[in-house]
C-alpha positions in Angstrom: -8.3 -22.1 13.9 -8.5 -20.4 17.6 -11.8 -20.7 19.3 -13.6 -18.5 21.6 -12.9 -21.0 24.1 -9.0 -21.0 23.0 -9.2 -17.5 23.7 -10.7 -18.1 27.2 -8.2 -20.3 28.0 -5.4 -18.9 27.4 -6.6 -15.2 28.8 -7.2 -16.9 31.8 -10.5 -15.7 30.9 -14.6 -16.6 31.4 -16.2 -17.3 27.8 -18.6 -14.6 28.5 -16.0 -11.9 29.3 -14.1 -12.9 25.9 -17.6 -12.7 24.8 -18.0 -8.9 25.7 -14.8 -7.7 24.1 -15.6 -9.6 21.4 -18.7 -7.8 21.4 -17.2 -4.4 23.4 -19.3 -4.3 26.2 -18.4 -1.8 28.9 -18.6 -3.5 31.8 -15.4 -5.3 31.0 -12.0 -3.9 32.6 -9.0 -2.4 31.3 -6.7 -4.8 31.4 -9.1 -7.5 30.8 -10.2 -5.9 27.1 -6.1 -5.5 26.4 -4.8 -8.9 27.2 -8.2 -10.8 25.3 -7.2 -8.1 22.0 -3.6 -8.9 22.4 -4.6 -13.0 22.3 -7.5 -12.4 19.3 -4.4 -10.9 17.2 -2.1 -13.1 18.0 -4.0 -15.8 17.2 -5.7 -14.6 13.9 -8.8 -15.9 16.1 -12.1 -15.9 13.2 -15.2 -15.9 13.9 -17.3 -18.8 12.9 -17.8 -19.1 9.2 -21.7 -20.6 9.4 -23.7 -18.2 9.1 -26.0 -20.0 11.6 -24.0 -18.7 14.1 -23.7 -15.3 13.0 -25.8 -12.5 14.1 -28.1 -11.7 11.6 -29.0 -7.9 11.7 -30.1 -6.6 8.3 -32.5 -8.6 5.8 -30.0 -7.5 2.9 -27.4 -9.8 1.5 -23.7 -8.4 1.7 -23.1 -6.3 -1.4 -19.5 -6.5 -3.6 -19.3 -3.7 -5.6 -16.5 -3.8 -8.9 -14.5 -1.0 -9.8 -14.0 -2.3 -13.3 -16.0 -4.4 -15.9 -13.4 -5.7 -17.9 -11.1 -6.2 -15.3 -10.4 -9.8 -15.2 -8.0 -10.3 -12.0 -11.2 -8.3 -9.8 -13.7 -11.1 -11.5 -11.0 -13.7 -10.4 -11.2 -12.1 -6.8 -14.5 -11.9 -6.9 -15.6 -15.8 -8.4 -13.5 -16.1 -4.9 -15.6 -14.6 -2.5 -18.8 -15.5 -3.7 -17.2 -18.8 -3.0 -16.5 -18.3 0.8 -19.7 -16.4 1.1 -21.8 -19.5 -0.5 -19.7 -21.4 2.3 -20.8 -19.5 5.1 -24.2 -19.6 4.1 -24.3 -16.2 3.1 -26.3 -14.5 -0.1 -24.5 -11.3 -1.8 -25.5 -9.2 -4.9 -22.4 -7.9 -7.6 -22.8 -4.3 -8.5 -20.5 -3.6 -11.5 -19.1 -0.4 -11.8 -17.2 1.6 -14.7 -13.6 2.6 -14.2 -15.2 6.3 -13.8 -17.6 5.7 -11.4 -17.7 6.7 -8.6 -17.8 3.7 -6.1 -18.0 5.6 -3.5 -21.2 7.7 -4.1 -22.6 4.5 -5.3 -22.4 2.5 -1.9 -24.0 5.4 0.0 -26.5 5.0 -2.8 -27.0 1.4 -2.1 -27.1 1.8 1.3 -29.9 4.0 1.5 -31.6 2.0 -0.8 -30.6 -1.9 0.2 -29.4 -1.7 3.2 -26.8 -4.2 2.5 -25.9 -6.0 5.6 -21.8 -5.2 4.4 -20.0 -3.9 1.9 -17.2 -5.6 0.0 -15.3 -3.2 -2.9 -12.8 -4.5 -5.2 -10.7 -2.6 -7.0 -11.8 1.6 -6.5 -9.8 5.5 -6.2 -9.4 6.3 -2.5 -9.9 10.2 -3.1 -13.2 9.3 -3.8 -13.8 7.2 -0.4 -12.5 10.6 1.1 -14.8 13.0 -0.2 -18.0 11.2 -0.8 -18.1 7.8 1.5 -20.4 9.2 4.4 -23.1 8.5 6.5 -21.9 5.0 6.1 -22.3 3.0 8.7 -22.7 -1.1 8.0 -19.2 -2.5 7.9 -17.0 -2.5 4.4 -13.2 -3.3 3.1 -11.5 -2.5 0.2 -9.9 -5.3 -1.1 -6.6 -5.3 -3.1 -5.9 -1.6 -2.2 -5.1 -0.2 1.0 -7.7 1.9 3.3 -5.0 2.6 6.6 -4.8 6.3 5.4 -8.4 7.1 5.0 -9.2 7.0 9.1 -12.6 5.1 8.2 -13.4 3.9 11.0 -15.6 0.6 9.0 -13.3 -0.3 6.4 -10.8 -2.6 6.4 -8.7 -3.4 3.4 -6.8 -6.4 2.5 -4.2 -5.6 -0.5 -1.0 -6.4 -1.5 1.9 -4.5 -1.8 2.1 -2.7 -4.7 5.6 -0.6 -4.4 7.4 -3.8 -2.9 5.8 -5.6 -5.9 6.9 -3.2 -8.7 10.3 -2.9 -6.7 10.6 -6.9 -7.3 9.8 -7.1 -10.8 12.7 -4.3 -11.9 15.0 -6.5 -9.6 14.2 -9.2 -11.4 15.3 -6.8 -14.2 18.4 -5.4 -12.9 19.5 -8.6 -12.2 19.3 -10.4 -15.5 21.4 -7.2 -17.0 18.4 -4.8 -18.2 19.0 -1.6 -18.6 16.6 0.2 -21.0 13.0 -1.3 -19.7 10.0 0.0 -21.1 6.9 0.7 -18.5 3.3 -0.4 -19.1 -0.1 0.0 -17.8 -2.1 2.6 -15.6 -3.2 6.5 -15.9 -0.3 7.9 -13.8 -3.0 10.6 -12.3 0.0 11.7 -9.8 -2.2 9.8 -7.3 0.6 8.6 -5.1 -1.8 5.8 -3.5 -3.0 4.3 -7.3 -2.0 1.5 -7.9 -0.5 1.8 -10.9 2.1 4.7 -9.6 2.8 2.7 -6.9 4.0 0.0 -9.2 5.3 2.4 -11.6 7.2 3.9 -8.4 8.9 1.2 -6.9 10.3 -0.2 -10.6 11.7 3.1 -10.9 13.5 3.4 -7.3 15.4 0.2 -8.0 16.3 2.4 -11.2 17.8 5.1 -9.1 19.4 2.8 -7.2 21.4 1.3 -9.9 22.5 4.8 -11.4 20.3 3.4 -14.0 18.4 6.0 -16.6 14.6 6.5 -17.0 12.9 8.3 -19.0 9.3 8.1 -18.2 8.1 9.9 -21.2 9.7 8.2 -23.4 9.8 4.3 -20.9 7.0 4.6 -19.9 3.2 3.6 -21.2 -0.1 4.5 -20.1 -2.5 2.3 -21.6 -5.7 0.2 -20.2 -5.0 -3.1 -17.9 -6.5 -4.6 -21.2 -4.2 -7.1 -23.8 -6.0 -5.0 -26.5 -4.4 -1.6 -25.0 -1.0 -3.5 -24.0 -0.7 -5.2 -27.7 -1.4 -1.2 -29.0 1.2 0.4 -25.9 4.0 -1.7 -26.8 4.2 -2.1 -30.4 3.9 1.9 -30.7 7.2 1.8 -27.8 9.2 -0.7 -30.1 9.2 0.8 -32.6 9.8 4.5 -31.2 12.9 2.6 -29.5 13.8 -1.0 -30.5 17.1 -0.4 -28.4 14.0 -1.9 -25.2 15.3 -5.4 -24.1 12.8 -5.7 -21.3 9.2 -4.4 -20.3 7.6 -4.6 -17.0 3.6 -4.9 -17.3 1.5 -3.4 -14.5 -0.9 -6.3 -15.4 -0.4 -10.2 -16.6 -3.3 -8.6 -19.5 -0.9 -6.0 -20.7 1.9 -8.2 -20.5 0.1 -10.7 -22.8 -1.0 -8.1 -25.6 2.6 -7.2 -25.1 4.3 -10.3 -25.8 2.1 -10.8 -28.5 3.4 -7.4 -29.8 7.0 -7.9 -29.8 6.4 -11.3 -31.5 4.8 -10.1 -34.9 7.2 -7.3 -34.8 9.5 -10.1 -35.5 10.9 -10.5 -31.7 11.6 -13.4 -29.2 10.2 -13.5 -26.0 12.4 -14.2 -24.0 16.1 -14.4 -26.3 15.6 -10.8 -27.9 13.1 -8.7 -25.3 11.9 -10.1 -21.5 8.6 -10.0 -20.2 7.2 -9.6 -16.7 3.6 -9.2 -15.5 2.2 -8.9 -12.2 -1.6 -10.3 -11.2 -1.0 -13.9 -11.2 -3.8 -14.6 -13.0 -4.8 -18.3 -14.5 -3.5 -16.6 -18.1 -0.6 -16.5 -17.2 0.6 -20.1 -17.5 -0.1 -20.5 -20.7 1.8 -18.5 -22.7 4.1 -19.4 -24.9 6.9 -18.8 -23.2 4.7 -19.4 -20.1 5.2 -15.3 -18.5 7.2 -14.1 -15.6 4.9 -12.6 -12.9 3.8 -11.0 -9.6 1.9 -13.3 -8.2 -1.3 -12.1 -5.6 -2.5 -14.6 -3.4 -6.2 -13.9 -4.3 -7.2 -16.7 -2.7 -5.7 -15.4 0.3 -6.8 -11.7 -0.5 -10.7 -13.1 -1.4 -10.7 -15.5 2.8 -9.4 -12.8 5.4 -11.8 -9.9 3.7 -15.0 -12.2 3.7 -13.7 -13.9 7.2 -13.2 -10.0 8.3 -16.4 -8.2 7.4 -18.5 -11.2 8.4 -16.8 -11.2 12.2 -17.6 -7.4 11.9 -21.0 -7.6 11.6 -20.8 -10.1 14.5 -19.5 -8.7 16.9 -18.8 -4.5 17.4 -14.2 -5.4 16.4 -12.1 -2.0 15.4 -11.2 -2.2 11.3 -7.5 -3.8 9.7 -5.4 -3.4 7.2 -3.5 -6.1 6.2 -0.6 -6.1 3.5 -1.1 -10.2 1.9 2.0 -11.9 0.6 3.0 -11.9 -2.8 5.7 -14.0 -4.5 7.6 -14.1 -8.1 5.8 -16.8 -10.3 8.6 -18.2 -13.0 10.8 -17.3 -15.1 10.5 -18.0 -18.7 9.8 -15.0 -20.3 13.1 -13.4 -18.6 16.1 -13.8 -19.7 19.9 -12.8 -18.5 22.2 -9.8 -21.2 
């Protein structure tokens, strides 16, 4: 990993000049500022993660706001985030919010009451940030969703491309001959930035490209991101449409519940019906057969989010927005027909 000395050497400027750029000091020429920033971005320069080397401008710990008390995927990211914060010598506090809560409003209140040095959001409704996220001056990071279009100067984001993930899932099913596909999960509010809407739209775009009909009223079932809801949703859909040959579940938990429903209805996976999930949680490795999934890089999402937040707590750098690549993992639960 590049150091401040490396940046100075590569740019041809002194360590002092690099430091002034990092701290957004005005006493630097525009040419020097531009060149140093280009090298910082190219070399993916990150701050020293040891807290004793970071400027401490607040006494309250970093606060992590988790949207949803039963979202296992967010819990996995939270564990990684806490590990990286602890490794950096940082304390953290965690606030769990109900699915219906307004996380932006909660953050505004927390800043007034606790004065945290930084905020990390796991999950969230982007519309809430547009409407409520005012007067928050501390650095923040939205994890697992993109804040690029929100226009909030102090908020970075690290996320998976949910639209492309949905496309990758449906491509796999179509390449294996599936034409009657059920999509299960989330609640389609019509908000294009919603995670479930992006995954659904990505999947449907592939079907359209191949001229495969998709009736959203019959082939898309809304449900919570849980095994119980996945079970109920898939069982009901298969009872109405026994000719379904594949299920794209918008989360692994939904897929696992759905696989159980299919089994109880006498359908073999993948011989009679294929399943593909989304997230890459550890449970997917222990289903029988092993669940095919769009695997998000949980470790990278957590690590980049923590590094960026701690960097911006110490240095006045602009927010960044990055996509973390996903992979298609496994082959066991999808069969060719």
